ZAGU-956963 format. One record per residue (C-alpha): residue in three letters; residue number from 1; x, y, z. Coordinates in steps of 0.1 Angstrom, whole numbers, plus 5000, padded with zeros to 4 digits. Example, Ala and Ser with C-alpha at 12.3 -4.5 7.8 and 13.67 -1.06 7.14 Angstrom:
<rozas>
ROZA   aa    i    xx    yy    zz
ROZA  ALA    1  5123  4955  5078
ROZA  SER    2  5137  4989  5071
</rozas>
This chain:
<rozas>
ROZA   aa    i    xx    yy    zz
ROZA  MET    1  8657  2725  1809
ROZA  PHE    2  8629  2729  1783
ROZA  VAL    3  8603  2718  1808
ROZA  VAL    4  8616  2743  1834
ROZA  HIS    5  8616  2771  1808
ROZA  VAL    6  8579  2763  1799
ROZA  LEU    7  8569  2762  1836
ROZA  LEU    8  8585  2796  1842
ROZA  ASN    9  8566  2813  1814
ROZA  SER   10  8529  2818  1823
ROZA  PHE   11  8518  2820  1787
ROZA  TYR   12  8536  2788  1778
ROZA  VAL   13  8518  2771  1807
ROZA  PHE   14  8485  2782  1792
ROZA  LEU   15  8495  2768  1757
ROZA  PHE   16  8508  2736  1773
ROZA  LEU   17  8475  2730  1791
ROZA  LEU   18  8455  2737  1759
ROZA  LEU   19  8477  2713  1739
ROZA  THR   20  8474  2687  1766
ROZA  GLY   21  8437  2690  1766
ROZA  SER   22  8436  2687  1728
ROZA  VAL   23  8457  2656  1728
ROZA  ALA   24  8436  2641  1755
ROZA  TYR   25  8404  2649  1736
ROZA  TYR   26  8419  2632  1704
ROZA  PHE   27  8424  2600  1724
ROZA  SER   28  8389  2602  1739
ROZA  ARG   29  8402  2612  1774
ROZA  TYR   30  8374  2637  1777
ROZA  ARG   31  8376  2642  1815
ROZA  LEU   32  8414  2650  1812
ROZA  ALA   33  8407  2672  1783
ROZA  TRP   34  8380  2692  1802
ROZA  ILE   35  8403  2695  1833
ROZA  SER   36  8433  2707  1811
ROZA  TRP   37  8412  2733  1792
ROZA  THR   38  8395  2746  1823
ROZA  THR   39  8428  2748  1842
ROZA  GLY   40  8444  2766  1813
ROZA  HIS   41  8417  2793  1811
ROZA  VAL   42  8416  2798  1848
ROZA  TRP   43  8454  2802  1848
ROZA  LEU   44  8452  2827  1820
ROZA  LEU   45  8425  2847  1838
ROZA  LEU   46  8446  2847  1870
ROZA  THR   47  8478  2858  1853
ROZA  CYS   48  8465  2884  1828
ROZA  SER   49  8433  2898  1843
ROZA  THR   50  8431  2895  1880
ROZA  PRO   51  8449  2918  1905
ROZA  LEU   52  8469  2888  1918
ROZA  PRO   53  8502  2893  1898
ROZA  ARG   54  8504  2930  1907
ROZA  TYR   55  8497  2922  1944
ROZA  LEU   56  8523  2895  1947
ROZA  VAL   57  8549  2915  1929
ROZA  GLN   58  8542  2945  1951
ROZA  GLN   59  8545  2924  1983
ROZA  ARG   60  8579  2911  1972
ROZA  GLU   61  8592  2945  1960
ROZA  GLN   62  8583  2963  1992
ROZA  ARG   63  8604  2940  2014
ROZA  TYR   64  8632  2965  2013
ROZA  PRO   65  8626  3003  2013
ROZA  ILE   66  8642  3027  1988
ROZA  LEU   67  8676  3037  2001
ROZA  LYS   68  8674  3073  2014
ROZA  LEU   69  8705  3095  2011
ROZA  ASP   70  8691  3129  2019
ROZA  ASN   71  8702  3127  2055
ROZA  GLN   72  8731  3102  2054
ROZA  ASP   73  8731  3076  2081
ROZA  LEU   74  8765  3075  2099
ROZA  SER   75  8765  3038  2093
ROZA  LEU   76  8770  3044  2056
ROZA  SER   77  8802  3063  2061
ROZA  ASP   78  8823  3031  2062
ROZA  ILE   79  8809  3017  2030
ROZA  GLN   80  8836  3010  2003
ROZA  GLN   81  8816  2993  1975
ROZA  VAL   82  8784  3000  1957
ROZA  VAL   83  8776  2968  1937
ROZA  VAL   84  8754  2970  1906
ROZA  LEU   85  8742  2936  1894
ROZA  GLY   86  8739  2928  1857
ROZA  ALA   87  8706  2927  1839
ROZA  GLY   88  8713  2923  1802
ROZA  HIS   89  8727  2943  1773
ROZA  SER   90  8733  2941  1736
ROZA  ASN   91  8766  2943  1717
ROZA  ALA   92  8749  2956  1685
ROZA  PRO   93  8775  2977  1667
ROZA  GLY   94  8769  3014  1661
ROZA  TYR   95  8746  3020  1690
ROZA  PRO   96  8755  3041  1721
ROZA  VAL   97  8759  3022  1753
ROZA  HIS   98  8727  3037  1769
ROZA  THR   99  8706  3022  1742
ROZA  ARG  100  8724  2988  1744
ROZA  LEU  101  8717  2984  1781
ROZA  SER  102  8684  2968  1790
ROZA  GLU  103  8659  2989  1809
ROZA  PRO  104  8665  2970  1842
ROZA  ALA  105  8703  2973  1837
ROZA  LEU  106  8701  3011  1830
ROZA  LYS  107  8679  3017  1860
ROZA  ARG  108  8702  2996  1883
ROZA  LEU  109  8732  3016  1870
ROZA  LEU  110  8714  3050  1876
ROZA  GLU  111  8707  3040  1912
ROZA  GLY  112  8742  3028  1917
ROZA  VAL  113  8757  3061  1904
ROZA  ARG  114  8733  3080  1926
ROZA  VAL  115  8745  3061  1957
ROZA  HIS  116  8781  3063  1946
ROZA  LYS  117  8781  3100  1942
ROZA  ALA  118  8764  3105  1976
ROZA  LEU  119  8790  3083  1992
ROZA  SER  120  8821  3098  1977
ROZA  THR  121  8846  3072  1992
ROZA  THR  122  8830  3042  1974
ROZA  LYS  123  8840  3022  1944
ROZA  LEU  124  8813  3013  1918
ROZA  VAL  125  8815  2976  1913
ROZA  CYS  126  8799  2966  1879
ROZA  SER  127  8789  2930  1875
ROZA  GLY  128  8779  2907  1847
ROZA  TYR  129  8793  2885  1819
ROZA  SER  130  8790  2882  1782
ROZA  SER  131  8775  2851  1766
ROZA  THR  132  8790  2860  1733
ROZA  GLY  133  8826  2867  1744
ROZA  ARG  134  8824  2903  1734
ROZA  GLN  135  8819  2933  1757
ROZA  SER  136  8806  2921  1791
ROZA  GLN  137  8777  2935  1810
ROZA  ALA  138  8802  2947  1836
ROZA  GLU  139  8821  2966  1809
ROZA  ALA  140  8790  2981  1794
ROZA  LEU  141  8778  2993  1829
ROZA  ALA  142  8812  3009  1836
ROZA  GLU  143  8812  3026  1802
ROZA  MET  144  8778  3041  1809
ROZA  ALA  145  8789  3051  1845
ROZA  ILE  146  8819  3070  1831
ROZA  GLU  147  8796  3088  1807
ROZA  LEU  148  8775  3098  1837
ROZA  GLY  149  8805  3114  1854
ROZA  VAL  150  8820  3085  1875
ROZA  LEU  151  8858  3085  1874
ROZA  PRO  152  8873  3056  1856
ROZA  GLY  153  8894  3047  1886
ROZA  ASP  154  8862  3044  1907
ROZA  THR  155  8848  3016  1886
ROZA  LEU  156  8856  2980  1893
ROZA  LEU  157  8846  2951  1871
ROZA  GLN  158  8832  2916  1877
ROZA  PRO  159  8830  2905  1840
ROZA  LEU  160  8829  2867  1845
ROZA  ALA  161  8800  2864  1870
ROZA  VAL  162  8772  2845  1851
ROZA  ASN  163  8744  2847  1877
ROZA  THR  164  8736  2861  1911
ROZA  GLU  165  8753  2833  1930
ROZA  ALA  166  8785  2838  1910
ROZA  GLU  167  8783  2876  1915
ROZA  ALA  168  8782  2872  1953
ROZA  ARG  169  8810  2845  1952
ROZA  THR  170  8832  2866  1929
ROZA  PHE  171  8828  2897  1951
ROZA  THR  172  8838  2877  1982
ROZA  GLN  173  8868  2862  1965
ROZA  ARG  174  8880  2896  1956
ROZA  PHE  175  8872  2916  1987
ROZA  GLY  176  8869  2890  2015
ROZA  LYS  177  8841  2885  2039
ROZA  GLY  178  8824  2909  2063
ROZA  ASN  179  8821  2939  2039
ROZA  GLN  180  8793  2963  2044
ROZA  LEU  181  8783  2972  2009
ROZA  VAL  182  8753  2988  1990
ROZA  LEU  183  8737  2961  1968
ROZA  VAL  184  8718  2976  1939
ROZA  THR  185  8694  2955  1918
ROZA  SER  186  8658  2953  1908
ROZA  ALA  187  8634  2953  1937
ROZA  LEU  188  8618  2920  1926
ROZA  HIS  189  8653  2904  1925
ROZA  LEU  190  8666  2919  1957
ROZA  PRO  191  8655  2892  1982
ROZA  ARG  192  8674  2865  1962
ROZA  ALA  193  8705  2888  1958
ROZA  MET  194  8705  2896  1995
ROZA  PHE  195  8703  2858  2003
ROZA  TRP  196  8734  2850  1982
ROZA  PHE  197  8755  2879  1994
ROZA  GLU  198  8746  2871  2030
ROZA  HIS  199  8754  2835  2024
ROZA  PHE  200  8789  2844  2013
ROZA  GLY  201  8795  2864  2045
ROZA  GLN  202  8787  2899  2034
ROZA  ASN  203  8766  2926  2051
ROZA  PRO  204  8747  2941  2022
ROZA  ILE  205  8726  2973  2025
ROZA  PRO  206  8697  2969  2000
ROZA  ALA  207  8691  2995  1974
ROZA  PRO  208  8661  2984  1953
ROZA  THR  209  8652  3000  1920
ROZA  ASN  210  8634  2992  1887
ROZA  HIS  211  8601  2986  1906
ROZA  LEU  212  8574  2969  1885
ROZA  VAL  213  8546  2982  1907
ROZA  MET  214  8547  3017  1920
ROZA  PRO  215  8516  3027  1940
ROZA  ASP  216  8503  3060  1926
ROZA  PRO  217  8476  3079  1946
ROZA  GLY  218  8444  3082  1926
ROZA  TYR  219  8453  3053  1904
ROZA  GLU  220  8438  3019  1910
ROZA  PRO  221  8468  2994  1908
ROZA  PHE  222  8447  2963  1913
ROZA  ALA  223  8423  2966  1884
ROZA  TRP  224  8408  2936  1866
ROZA  LYS  225  8417  2949  1831
ROZA  PRO  226  8435  2922  1810
ROZA  SER  227  8471  2931  1804
ROZA  LEU  228  8502  2916  1788
ROZA  ARG  229  8521  2934  1815
ROZA  LYS  230  8505  2911  1842
ROZA  ILE  231  8517  2881  1822
ROZA  GLU  232  8552  2895  1822
ROZA  MET  233  8550  2902  1859
ROZA  THR  234  8539  2866  1865
ROZA  GLN  235  8568  2853  1845
ROZA  LYS  236  8593  2873  1864
ROZA  LEU  237  8577  2864  1897
ROZA  LEU  238  8579  2827  1889
ROZA  HIS  239  8615  2831  1879
ROZA  GLU  240  8623  2847  1913
ROZA  TYR  241  8604  2820  1932
ROZA  ALA  242  8622  2793  1913
ROZA  GLY  243  8656  2810  1918
ROZA  MET  244  8651  2814  1956
ROZA  LEU  245  8639  2778  1959
ROZA  TYR  246  8670  2766  1941
ROZA  ALA  247  8692  2788  1962
ROZA  LYS  248  8678  2775  1995
ROZA  PHE  249  8679  2739  1983
ROZA  LYS  250  8716  2743  1972
ROZA  VAL  251  8727  2760  2004
ROZA  GLY  252  8707  2735  2025
ROZA  LYS  253  8723  2706  2006
ROZA  GLN  254  8758  2720  2013
ROZA  ARG  255  8752  2721  2051
</rozas>
């Protein structure tokens, strides 16, 4: 697990290559040291300075368009559930719920509430567990939704789902297969979420939010300026690539 954690963090990869090069140099493996150091610096350049991270993230985030509700499609009239996937929170005492929700979780919830209020017959399904045994992500999301005007009876909880696969499985166990639902999650995460919900026999309508790259006219999004934000994007992108690879491998193995 430690090796996987390192490989999914672009900065850790850089440090690992530097360390490998230093150890190789110490043992007079000069060629290996040169290759490791060079690879490390090229990797750092690619992930923190080039336009590559922003480009790859944007390509993935734009697979599904933003859900438009101004002129409601008649196909949305039969939807019964708006599912908001978890994205982290804190149980620090004394803080209001909107500050305890992570930024991705708050943005997902806001999108879920927007859709729920536009489709008045739906239930807002809040998902996510607690690693500490205290208030779950689902409960925190529902609490915030109620503060935003959602009726308590319109919030449903999935407090035991520990990851995307479990969220899709838990939903299916509760509501059965063949549901047309609105699936709300971060745009970068949405392809993997769609994969799992479709695998469990659902018909999700994608509602992406929390975009990391939002093209802005007059602003050059693919600049070469070094940025820690690009390293963060690379890390999240690697996480999604690995998660999708694992999902397809697991499903393929089951067939």
